[in-house]
VOGU-3710 file (C-alpha; in Angstrom, 3 decimals, decimal comma):
1> mltmamlrqd> 87,385/114,444/107,003  87,574/117,877/105,456  84,911/120,402/106,452  82,701/122,492/104,199  84,370/125,594/105,619  87,763/124,345/104,387  86,412/123,644/100,905  84,570/126,951/100,637  87,373/129,083/102,031  89,816/128,237/99,237
11> pggvkqklhk> 88,460/125,735/96,700  91,314/126,443/94,303  93,906/125,801/96,990  92,136/122,574/98,003  92,237/121,346/94,394  95,925/122,205/94,131  96,723/120,163/97,244  94,583/117,271/96,027  96,635/117,336/92,824  99,766/116,952/94,971
21> khfapveivd> 98,229/113,788/96,444  97,404/112,634/92,909  93,717/112,506/93,753  92,320/112,625/90,234  88,638/113,726/90,499  89,330/117,212/91,910  86,023/118,309/90,333  84,405/116,723/93,381  85,211/119,963/95,237  82,927/121,998/92,948
31> yiirmddqrk> 80,301/119,256/93,061  80,264/119,244/96,858  79,999/123,034/96,996  77,034/122,938/94,596  75,388/120,280/96,743  75,951/122,445/99,795  74,349/125,391/97,988  71,281/123,230/97,348  71,291/122,136/100,983  71,413/125,744/102,159
41> klqldcdnll> 68,494/126,670/99,874  66,436/123,751/101,181  67,344/124,740/104,729  66,179/128,313/104,058  62,899/127,079/102,554  62,333/124,811/105,550  63,155/127,602/107,992  60,710/129,948/106,245  57,915/127,383/106,397  58,682/126,628/110,039
51> aqinaaskei> 58,535/130,336/110,811  55,117/130,584/109,114  53,876/127,508/111,014  55,082/128,905/114,340  53,535/132,315/113,662  50,231/130,757/112,581  50,170/128,447/115,631  50,679/131,418/117,915  47,892/133,267/116,092  45,558/130,274/116,579
61> gqlmakglkd> 45,995/130,575/120,325  45,231/134,267/120,210  42,108/133,696/118,089  40,861/130,995/120,431  41,406/133,296/123,388  39,185/135,859/121,679  36,505/133,285/120,971  37,015/133,448/117,203  36,686/129,715/116,636  35,930/129,836/112,908
71> eaeakkqavt> 38,963/131,995/112,192  41,071/129,728/114,410  39,833/126,637/112,554  40,693/128,226/109,184  44,144/129,026/110,484  44,545/125,394/111,631  43,783/124,212/108,127  46,362/126,652/106,780  48,931/125,230/109,219  48,117/121,714/108,026
81> llkdqlqplq> 48,775/122,767/104,436  52,085/124,345/105,457  53,119/121,159/107,267  52,227/119,144/104,171  54,596/121,370/102,204  57,306/121,141/104,881  57,523/117,345/105,157  58,798/116,610/101,613  61,263/119,483/101,895  62,642/118,039/105,133
91> ndqaqlekel> 62,887/114,616/103,514  64,777/116,126/100,566  67,047/117,995/102,954  67,875/114,848/104,941  68,605/112,906/101,751  70,804/115,690/100,393  72,739/115,945/103,670  73,429/112,198/103,521  74,579/112,419/99,906  76,753/115,418/100,775
101> mdelvkvpnl> 78,408/113,509/103,629  78,922/110,490/101,354  80,843/112,730/98,946  82,828/114,549/101,643  84,274/111,311/103,036  85,658/110,461/99,598  88,042/113,426/99,746  91,464/112,649/101,265  93,274/114,811/103,776  95,233/117,717/102,350
111> padivpegka> 99,032/117,380/102,375  101,110/119,809/104,422  103,099/122,428/102,527  106,421/120,608/103,062  105,167/117,368/101,479  107,312/116,780/98,369  105,851/116,430/94,906  105,845/112,910/93,525  103,720/109,987/92,400  105,174/106,935/94,165
121> aadnvvikeg> 107,747/105,573/96,629  110,624/106,364/94,275  109,848/110,067/94,758  110,058/110,023/98,576  112,827/112,168/100,040  115,477/110,678/102,325  116,057/113,228/105,084  118,425/111,250/107,298  120,442/108,035/107,470  121,930/106,459/110,572
131> gvkptltqkv> 123,682/103,352/111,781  126,276/101,242/110,010  125,508/98,667/107,337  127,167/95,401/108,391  129,738/93,571/106,328  128,698/89,917/106,342  130,881/86,889/105,764  127,689/85,035/104,824  124,444/86,459/103,403  121,695/84,064/104,340
141> phwdlikqyd> 118,183/85,591/103,985  115,990/85,540/107,060  113,577/82,937/105,653  116,470/80,448/105,574  117,809/81,546/108,972  114,330/81,003/110,416  114,457/77,367/109,267  118,058/76,898/110,362  117,313/78,032/113,940  113,720/76,690/114,009
151> lidfetgakl> 112,157/80,079/114,893  109,000/80,297/112,754  106,951/77,618/111,019  105,273/79,083/107,936  104,074/75,722/106,651  102,136/74,853/109,813  100,812/78,428/109,976  99,473/77,964/106,448  97,896/74,657/107,515  96,234/76,261/110,520
161> tgsgfplykg> 94,968/79,347/108,682  96,526/80,144/105,319  99,518/81,734/103,620  100,838/84,785/105,444  99,973/83,614/108,963  103,284/82,671/110,627  103,529/80,300/113,614  106,235/81,544/115,984  107,846/78,884/118,159  110,590/78,452/120,740
171> kgaklqrali> 113,212/81,175/120,538  111,299/82,814/117,698  108,319/83,343/120,000  110,651/84,458/122,782  112,322/87,045/120,521  108,908/88,336/119,519  107,888/88,673/123,175  111,192/90,337/124,075  110,791/92,970/121,368  107,183/93,728/122,331
181> qyfldyntea> 108,114/94,132/126,000  111,092/96,341/125,155  109,014/98,591/122,891  106,250/98,966/125,506  108,726/99,728/128,293  110,447/102,306/126,102  107,129/103,988/125,283  105,734/104,016/128,816  109,000/105,449/130,163  108,475/108,313/127,681
191> gyleyippym> 105,081/109,079/129,213  102,748/107,011/127,039  99,902/105,273/128,880  99,645/101,589/127,950  96,363/100,063/126,739  95,283/96,612/125,652  92,417/97,403/123,266  89,942/95,067/121,535  91,297/93,456/118,386  87,994/93,952/116,573
201> vnqasayatg> 86,214/97,277/116,079  82,770/98,309/114,945  81,991/100,234/111,797  81,840/103,593/113,602  85,402/103,159/114,889  86,769/102,145/111,484  85,004/105,120/109,910  86,275/107,565/112,537  89,973/106,929/111,870  89,496/106,830/108,091
211> qlpdkegqmy> 89,798/103,107/107,365  86,242/103,275/106,021  85,212/103,915/103,339  88,779/104,003/101,954  90,251/100,618/102,958  87,416/98,074/103,074  89,371/95,681/100,865  92,368/95,664/103,204  90,462/94,678/106,363  89,032/91,351/107,462
221> hmtadnfyli> 85,292/91,838/107,943  83,241/89,779/110,402  79,979/90,047/108,479  77,735/88,363/111,066  78,480/91,078/113,642  79,700/93,819/111,278  83,028/93,970/113,121  86,459/94,490/111,551  89,750/92,909/112,638  92,069/95,846/113,319
231> ptaevpvtni> 94,771/96,687/110,738  96,615/98,638/113,468  96,159/99,614/117,131  95,683/103,184/115,893  92,025/102,399/115,196  90,775/101,328/118,653  93,230/103,515/120,607  92,377/106,794/118,843  88,678/105,975/119,186  88,961/105,821/122,980
241> yrdtilkqaq> 88,224/109,552/122,977  85,616/109,582/120,206  82,703/111,971/120,943  84,682/113,471/123,819  85,454/117,048/124,851  88,635/117,276/126,918  89,971/120,245/128,813  93,019/121,914/127,321  94,950/121,110/130,502  94,465/117,383/129,776
251> lpvkmtaytp> 96,476/117,644/126,541  98,547/116,066/125,203  97,044/112,591/125,544  99,802/110,006/124,959  98,815/106,359/124,437  100,618/103,171/123,457  99,389/99,652/122,754  100,628/96,306/121,535  98,245/94,394/119,280  98,337/91,830/116,536
261> cfrreagsfg> 97,401/93,474/113,238  95,455/91,933/110,376  95,684/92,996/106,732  94,237/91,267/103,716  96,545/92,959/101,209  98,039/90,291/98,995  101,159/92,117/97,845  103,262/90,992/94,910  105,182/87,822/94,128  108,839/86,949/94,646
271> advrglnrvh> 111,318/88,076/97,289  109,196/91,088/98,272  106,716/88,788/100,013  109,009/85,968/101,138  109,314/85,150/104,810  108,396/88,096/107,037  108,510/90,737/104,321  104,716/90,746/103,953  102,277/88,789/106,095  98,553/88,969/106,846
281> qfdkveivql> 98,949/88,831/110,636  101,775/90,589/112,449  102,593/92,172/115,792  103,065/95,901/116,271  103,421/98,403/119,084  101,762/101,746/118,345  102,021/105,240/119,795  99,162/107,763/119,506  98,966/111,396/120,594  96,001/113,787/120,772
291> vdptisyqvl> 97,307/117,344/120,921  96,624/121,066/120,716  96,845/121,975/116,993  99,361/124,761/117,697  102,057/122,232/118,669  101,194/119,214/116,522  104,165/119,538/114,167  106,540/119,950/117,093  105,016/116,771/118,537  105,453/115,028/115,174
301> demvahvekl> 109,176/115,814/115,263  109,363/114,475/118,830  107,642/111,236/117,791  110,052/110,833/114,860  112,987/111,256/117,258  111,361/108,747/119,635  111,178/106,051/116,941  114,677/106,874/115,695  116,123/106,224/119,174  114,524/102,753/119,153
311> lidlelpyri> 116,338/101,867/115,940  119,604/103,281/117,247  119,303/101,088/120,367  118,555/98,067/118,180  121,824/98,814/116,338  120,102/98,705/112,963  121,113/100,833/109,962  118,107/103,023/109,152  116,903/105,912/107,082  114,020/108,371/107,472
321> lrlcggdmsf> 111,952/109,400/104,464  109,455/112,205/104,021  106,713/110,735/101,861  105,712/112,457/98,659  102,109/113,371/97,933  101,413/110,332/95,783  102,728/107,828/98,353  100,888/109,199/101,396  97,879/107,579/103,016  94,340/108,857/102,508
331> nsaltydfev> 94,260/110,287/106,058  97,694/111,826/106,474  98,813/115,448/106,193  102,496/114,565/106,627  104,185/111,176/107,027  107,725/110,059/107,789  108,630/106,449/107,035  111,457/104,561/108,725  113,289/101,856/106,831  115,996/99,488/108,059
341> fsaaqekwle> 118,634/97,983/105,823  118,436/94,240/105,329  122,007/93,161/104,665  121,263/89,679/103,299  118,545/90,923/100,965  120,503/94,136/100,247  117,352/96,237/100,389  115,543/98,705/102,641  112,513/97,448/104,585  109,817/99,761/105,957
351> vssvsnfetf> 109,310/99,283/109,722  107,427/102,410/110,828  105,276/105,294/109,662  104,838/108,385/111,830  102,049/110,725/110,729  100,194/113,913/111,575  96,529/113,774/110,556  95,758/117,318/111,747  91,950/117,545/112,237  91,072/114,905/109,616
361> qanrmklryk> 90,273/112,135/112,105  89,087/114,528/114,823  86,356/115,877/112,524  85,069/112,371/111,901  85,056/111,331/115,556  84,066/114,683/117,099  87,288/114,740/119,100  87,460/118,169/120,735  88,924/120,176/123,587  87,772/123,250/125,498
371> deqgkihmmh> 90,253/126,101/125,997  90,511/128,272/129,104  87,974/130,721/127,644  85,465/127,912/127,176  85,742/127,784/123,362  85,591/124,373/121,663  88,316/123,347/119,180  89,209/120,256/117,192  92,344/118,392/118,272  95,103/117,116/116,028
381> tlngsslalp> 95,780/113,363/116,042  99,151/111,720/115,411  100,390/108,159/115,478  103,380/106,018/114,690  104,653/102,453/114,652  106,938/101,913/117,593  107,613/99,430/116,065  106,208/96,876/113,590  107,927/93,569/114,312  108,157/91,369/111,190
391> rivaallenn> 110,754/93,337/109,251  112,585/94,321/112,449  112,998/90,602/113,141  114,058/90,005/109,525  116,737/92,707/109,735  117,956/91,594/113,174  118,404/88,018/111,962  120,072/88,913/108,681  122,317/91,748/109,901  123,554/89,903/112,993
401> qtpegirlpk> 124,179/86,441/111,566  127,507/84,807/112,402  128,813/81,260/111,999  128,106/80,762/115,726  124,542/82,076/115,698  122,498/85,266/115,655  124,003/88,029/117,792  121,353/90,150/119,548  121,689/93,877/120,292  122,655/94,677/123,875
411> vlhryfgaes> 119,318/96,334/124,650  117,519/92,985/124,139  119,784/90,832/126,291  117,823/91,220/129,519  114,474/90,800/127,716  115,540/87,722/125,777  117,653/86,274/128,573  120,639/85,624/126,323  123,085/87,477/124,074  122,472/85,388/120,988
421> i> 120,340/82,743/119,318
//
């Protein structure tokens, strides 16, 4: 969440950056500032009345001490009148503060200066490519390979729940487990502390990381308890330190977690949503860091390199994109996407996003640290997929298909217990 100080300091600059994110109603900045002016005036009026009430109350005590009961009684009546004036002002102030907050949370995070201009995915900038695209003697898409090797049962998954809920079985389940274990081991060896968080969160947690009020339609909502199934482990893991003040010496905080993820987004029709390309429930390993703002962009680069090494070890052709303003999330200040090349589909598939949110989430969740001089500061929060499994599995199956079976990358052999499927 942006602060009033940020909006007031440079409203023109804020509008310019909102334009880069293609956030249309930039007039909301002026509207919020006007609301804050009204709030300040109400606050001043309330403070003046409170000062008069306090002064009169003190005077009542002095009058009573002098035995001037009639004068004291008159002053009491005057205080009553002042309190009658104060109450509606305080009510108006509380209502205005709520309305002001409701407007503030509608404003997305501001993009970093290096975010490219652009409206959509086609305008993202490829900053690096790695790996070698395979030359296949056969180009069977993963949804057919899955049937051929009996790895995932989409039909039974649809019977059990609905479309987009795959049922992993046999070697398909084993491959899933092998990837999750490999990703977690890789992250913990890099200093990330592993968590197993709840898979449902309350409204406060979803609000704190910015899923609410922006993404209600994308989350499954348990209305009876007002809980939300998590769209990513980012939500519960980042909230571990909500309403917390850490010491500077405790930073950075590095956390990782495996969770299933649940997203209602329907997607489009055709090959883009076939097989594992887009599902409602999927597995993902996440990394989260809470850091001193002075090093957050250095940490972002380190997290990008961390994810890149995973893809190198998986022997997958990949590319890294810097997202343009129009393709970035509501919360992000800068995002890098990782895509792997799917040889059978002859297309790039997104498998990770690594983002710096600066203070956007920290402001919402009151996530702070105390420096050596005792001053309180907001932290910067960062997270990344390390990695999301469905499209990794799709690319592994398609890129490594041979007439004899699916060859697995060397790094997975000990986790899977075999060199191929």
